[in-house]
C-alpha positions as CSV (number, residue, x, y, z in Angstrom):
1,X,17.9,-1.0,3.9
2,X,17.5,2.3,3.3
3,X,20.7,3.8,4.6
4,X,22.8,1.5,2.9
5,X,20.9,2.2,-0.7
6,X,22.8,5.9,-0.1
7,X,19.0,7.6,0.3
8,X,19.1,10.5,1.9
9,X,15.9,10.6,4.1
10,X,14.5,14.0,5.3
11,X,12.0,13.2,8.4
12,X,9.5,15.7,9.4
13,X,9.4,17.5,6.1
14,X,6.0,17.6,4.1
15,X,6.2,17.6,0.2
16,X,3.8,20.3,-0.8
17,X,4.5,21.3,-4.2
18,X,6.0,20.0,-7.3
19,X,8.7,21.9,-9.1
20,X,7.3,21.4,-13.3
21,X,8.6,23.0,-16.6
22,X,7.5,22.5,-19.9
23,X,5.5,19.8,-18.9
24,X,8.0,17.8,-17.0
25,X,8.5,17.5,-13.0
26,X,12.2,18.3,-12.2
27,X,11.6,18.1,-8.3
28,X,9.5,18.9,-5.1
29,X,9.2,21.6,-3.1
30,X,9.1,20.8,1.1
31,X,8.3,22.6,4.2
32,X,9.7,22.0,7.4
33,X,10.8,23.7,10.5
34,X,13.8,24.6,8.2
35,X,11.7,26.6,6.0
36,X,10.7,26.2,2.3
37,X,13.3,23.9,0.6
38,X,13.5,22.5,-3.0
39,X,14.7,18.7,-3.6
40,X,15.5,18.3,-7.7
41,X,15.0,14.8,-8.9
42,X,15.4,13.3,-12.5
43,X,12.5,11.5,-11.8
44,X,9.7,11.6,-9.0
45,X,7.7,9.6,-7.3
46,X,3.8,10.6,-5.7
47,X,3.4,7.9,-3.1
48,X,1.0,10.9,-1.0
49,X,-1.6,7.9,-1.3
50,X,-3.5,11.5,-2.1
51,X,-2.1,12.5,-5.3
52,X,-0.9,15.7,-4.0
53,X,2.1,16.0,-6.3
54,X,0.5,15.2,-9.3
55,X,-2.6,16.9,-8.7
56,X,-0.8,19.9,-8.4
57,X,1.7,19.2,-11.2
58,X,-1.7,19.8,-13.4
59,X,-2.0,15.9,-14.2
60,X,-5.4,14.9,-14.5
61,X,-7.5,12.6,-12.1
62,X,-10.7,11.4,-10.9
63,X,-12.0,12.0,-7.4
64,X,-15.6,10.6,-7.7
65,X,-16.3,8.0,-5.0
66,X,-19.2,5.4,-4.6
67,X,-20.5,6.1,-0.7
68,X,-21.8,2.6,-0.5
69,X,-18.2,0.9,-0.8
70,X,-15.5,0.5,1.6
71,X,-12.9,2.9,0.7
72,X,-15.1,6.0,0.9
73,X,-15.1,5.8,4.7
74,X,-12.2,7.0,6.8
75,X,-10.8,5.3,9.9
76,X,-8.7,5.4,13.4
77,X,-8.3,2.1,14.1
78,X,-6.8,0.8,17.6
79,X,-5.9,-2.2,19.1
80,X,-7.1,-3.7,22.5
81,X,-5.1,-6.5,24.4
82,X,-5.3,-8.8,27.0
83,X,-8.5,-10.5,24.8
84,X,-9.7,-14.1,24.3
85,X,-10.6,-13.8,20.9
86,X,-11.2,-17.3,20.0
87,X,-13.7,-16.7,22.7
88,X,-15.4,-14.1,21.1
89,X,-15.4,-16.4,18.2
90,X,-16.8,-19.0,19.7
91,X,-19.7,-16.9,20.6
92,X,-20.2,-15.8,17.9
93,X,-20.8,-19.1,16.2
94,X,-22.7,-20.1,19.3
95,X,-25.0,-17.9,19.9
96,X,-25.4,-15.9,16.7
97,X,-28.8,-13.8,17.6
98,X,-26.6,-12.6,20.6
99,X,-23.7,-11.6,19.0
100,X,-25.7,-9.6,16.4
101,X,-27.3,-7.7,19.5
102,X,-24.0,-7.3,20.7
103,X,-22.4,-5.7,17.8
104,X,-25.1,-3.9,16.5
105,X,-25.1,-2.0,20.4
106,X,-21.5,-1.7,19.8
107,X,-22.0,0.2,16.7
108,X,-24.5,2.3,18.5
109,X,-22.6,3.0,21.2
110,X,-19.2,3.8,18.7
111,X,-21.0,5.9,16.8
112,X,-20.2,4.5,13.3
113,X,-19.6,1.5,11.5
114,X,-17.1,-0.9,12.9
115,X,-15.9,-4.3,13.9
116,X,-13.5,-6.6,15.8
117,X,-10.9,-8.2,14.1
118,X,-8.5,-10.9,14.6
119,X,-4.4,-10.3,14.8
120,X,-1.8,-12.9,14.6
121,X,-2.1,-13.5,17.9
122,X,-5.5,-14.7,20.4
123,X,-4.7,-12.1,23.2
124,X,-4.8,-9.1,20.5
125,X,-7.7,-7.8,18.5
126,X,-8.2,-4.9,15.8
127,X,-11.0,-2.6,16.4
128,X,-11.5,-1.3,13.2
129,X,-13.8,1.0,11.4
130,X,-15.5,2.9,8.8
131,X,-16.9,6.7,9.4
132,X,-19.0,7.5,6.1
133,X,-19.6,10.7,5.2
134,X,-16.2,13.0,4.9
135,X,-13.7,13.8,2.4
136,X,-10.0,12.8,3.5
137,X,-8.8,15.9,1.1
138,X,-10.9,18.2,3.7
139,X,-8.9,19.3,7.3
140,X,-12.2,19.7,9.0
141,X,-13.7,16.2,8.0
142,X,-10.0,14.8,8.7
143,X,-10.1,16.7,12.3
144,X,-13.7,15.6,12.6
145,X,-12.8,11.6,12.1
146,X,-9.8,11.5,14.2
147,X,-12.1,13.6,17.4
148,X,-15.1,11.6,16.5
149,X,-13.5,7.8,17.0
150,X,-10.9,8.7,19.7
151,X,-14.2,10.4,21.9
152,X,-15.8,7.1,22.4
153,X,-12.8,4.4,23.1
154,X,-13.2,4.5,26.5
155,X,-17.2,3.6,26.2
156,X,-16.3,1.4,23.8
157,X,-14.0,-0.2,25.9
158,X,-16.4,-0.7,29.1
159,X,-19.1,-1.9,26.8
160,X,-16.8,-4.7,25.7
161,X,-15.6,-5.5,29.0
162,X,-19.2,-6.3,30.3
163,X,-21.2,-7.7,27.2
164,X,-18.6,-9.6,24.8
165,X,-17.4,-12.8,26.1
166,X,-13.1,-12.6,25.9
167,X,-13.2,-8.9,26.6
168,X,-14.0,-9.0,30.4
169,X,-10.4,-7.5,31.3
170,X,-9.2,-6.0,27.7
171,X,-7.3,-3.1,27.9
172,X,-6.5,-0.4,25.1
173,X,-3.0,-1.3,23.7
174,X,-2.5,1.7,21.1
175,X,-4.4,3.5,18.6
176,X,-3.1,4.1,14.8
177,X,-0.6,6.7,14.5
178,X,-2.3,8.6,12.1
179,X,-6.2,8.5,10.7
180,X,-6.7,5.8,7.9
181,X,-8.0,7.3,4.5
182,X,-8.7,5.2,1.9
183,X,-9.3,7.3,-1.2
184,X,-9.9,10.3,-2.6
185,X,-8.1,11.4,-6.0
186,X,-7.2,8.7,-8.7
187,X,-4.6,9.4,-11.2
188,X,-5.7,9.4,-15.0
189,X,-3.0,7.6,-16.2
190,X,-2.0,6.1,-19.6
191,X,-3.8,3.4,-18.9
192,X,-7.0,3.0,-16.3
193,X,-7.3,-0.7,-14.3
194,X,-10.9,-1.5,-14.7
195,X,-13.2,-4.0,-12.8
196,X,-13.3,-6.0,-15.9
197,X,-10.0,-6.3,-15.8
198,X,-10.4,-7.8,-12.7
199,X,-13.3,-10.1,-13.0
200,X,-11.6,-11.4,-16.2
201,X,-8.2,-11.8,-15.0
202,X,-6.8,-9.8,-17.8
203,X,-3.5,-9.9,-18.2
204,X,-0.9,-7.5,-20.1
205,X,2.1,-6.9,-22.0
206,X,4.0,-4.5,-19.1
207,X,2.1,-6.0,-16.1
208,X,4.6,-5.2,-13.4
209,X,2.9,-6.5,-10.1
210,X,1.0,-9.8,-9.6
211,X,-1.5,-9.6,-6.6
212,X,-3.4,-12.4,-4.9
213,X,-7.0,-11.6,-5.2
214,X,-8.3,-10.2,-1.7
215,X,-12.1,-11.2,-2.6
216,X,-12.5,-14.5,-4.8
217,X,-15.8,-13.9,-4.7
218,X,-15.9,-11.0,-7.0
219,X,-12.1,-11.1,-8.4
220,X,-11.8,-14.9,-9.4
221,X,-7.6,-14.5,-10.1
222,X,-5.0,-13.4,-9.5
223,X,-4.6,-9.5,-10.8
224,X,-2.2,-8.1,-12.9
225,X,-1.3,-4.5,-12.5
226,X,0.0,-2.8,-15.7
227,X,2.7,-0.2,-15.7
228,X,1.0,2.0,-17.8
229,X,-1.5,2.9,-14.6
230,X,1.7,4.2,-13.0
231,X,2.5,7.0,-15.6
232,X,0.4,10.4,-15.9
233,X,-1.2,11.0,-19.4
234,X,0.7,13.7,-20.2
235,X,3.1,15.0,-17.2
236,X,6.5,13.5,-18.2
237,X,9.2,13.1,-14.8
238,X,6.6,11.6,-12.4
239,X,5.2,8.1,-11.9
240,X,2.7,7.2,-9.2
241,X,2.6,4.3,-6.3
242,X,-0.4,3.8,-3.8
243,X,-4.0,4.0,-4.1
244,X,-3.9,6.8,-6.0
245,X,-2.6,4.9,-9.5
246,X,-4.8,5.0,-12.3
247,X,-8.2,3.0,-12.0
248,X,-11.9,3.2,-11.8
249,X,-13.7,3.9,-8.6
250,X,-14.9,-0.2,-8.3
251,X,-11.5,-1.8,-9.4
252,X,-9.7,0.8,-6.9
253,X,-11.8,-0.4,-3.9
254,X,-10.5,-3.7,-4.8
255,X,-7.1,-2.8,-5.1
256,X,-5.8,-0.3,-3.0
257,X,-4.6,-2.3,0.4
258,X,-1.4,-2.8,1.8
259,X,-0.3,-5.7,-0.6
260,X,-1.2,-3.8,-3.8
261,X,0.5,-0.6,-2.3
262,X,3.8,-2.4,-1.5
263,X,3.7,-3.8,-5.3
264,X,3.0,-0.4,-6.8
265,X,5.9,1.0,-4.6
266,X,8.5,-1.3,-5.8
267,X,7.5,-1.3,-9.4
268,X,7.5,2.3,-9.3
269,X,11.2,2.6,-7.5
270,X,12.5,0.2,-10.3
271,X,11.3,2.1,-13.2
272,X,12.6,5.3,-11.9
273,X,15.7,4.2,-11.5
274,X,15.5,2.3,-15.5
275,X,14.8,5.5,-16.7
276,X,16.9,7.5,-14.8
277,X,19.9,5.0,-15.9
278,X,18.9,4.7,-19.4
279,X,18.4,8.4,-19.8
280,X,14.7,7.9,-20.9
281,X,11.3,8.7,-20.1
282,X,9.4,7.3,-17.5
283,X,6.6,6.2,-19.7
284,X,9.2,4.2,-21.8
285,X,11.7,2.5,-19.1
286,X,9.3,-0.6,-19.2
287,X,8.8,-2.4,-22.6
């Protein structure tokens, strides 16, 4: 689809700094094995997750975190194969106290909060994890998390084979292709999505995405995402999509998952195309 659309794809390139003139972004500087190059554009969309482009463009943002929430933790997830996850589930239901002991010991061996999670197949499961107290904007912390998780994979697997029903013959299939980062910079946009918006099911005149709630006990209805949460307050020629969109931290924690980010990406891409085709600024491209 990308090739059919005529997109010029540049793999193995690191977008490191925007080109800004008169408060408007006109392109991005890339670093690659060919050296430093600039890619110009009428619209730029920051999908870096950490807001690398909008932060360097001078857009205001928040980066405070609530260490009690999921998104304050990093991860390196991996998958285990040749398991019988149904046997594990039945064990949890039949012997809840024993299962809790196994889970507790599992986290002790891993050295961080972790959980076995189902996949679309009974013979494959996810080993999800949450490493706390680290900052995904710091190289030292990113490196620490990758090393810390990978160091314990063999010990975790040995323990599961010995003590966890359904994992007797389990083996490691793969690890995540890159570290999992869940929250850092969040844009201060023309509108900031709030917990009140989520709890009350607020709708917007400029809604560009409707997303089912992942936590119905907290967010009882469909989430409406406003376009203005993708638009910086002051910088022109720039949109934001992904977990760094404009939102309160608690609201972001519930709206920065994969389905939300996919919807934001489509919305931002559509808005950018409308802005370019109509010759108007991004903040006016959706009415």
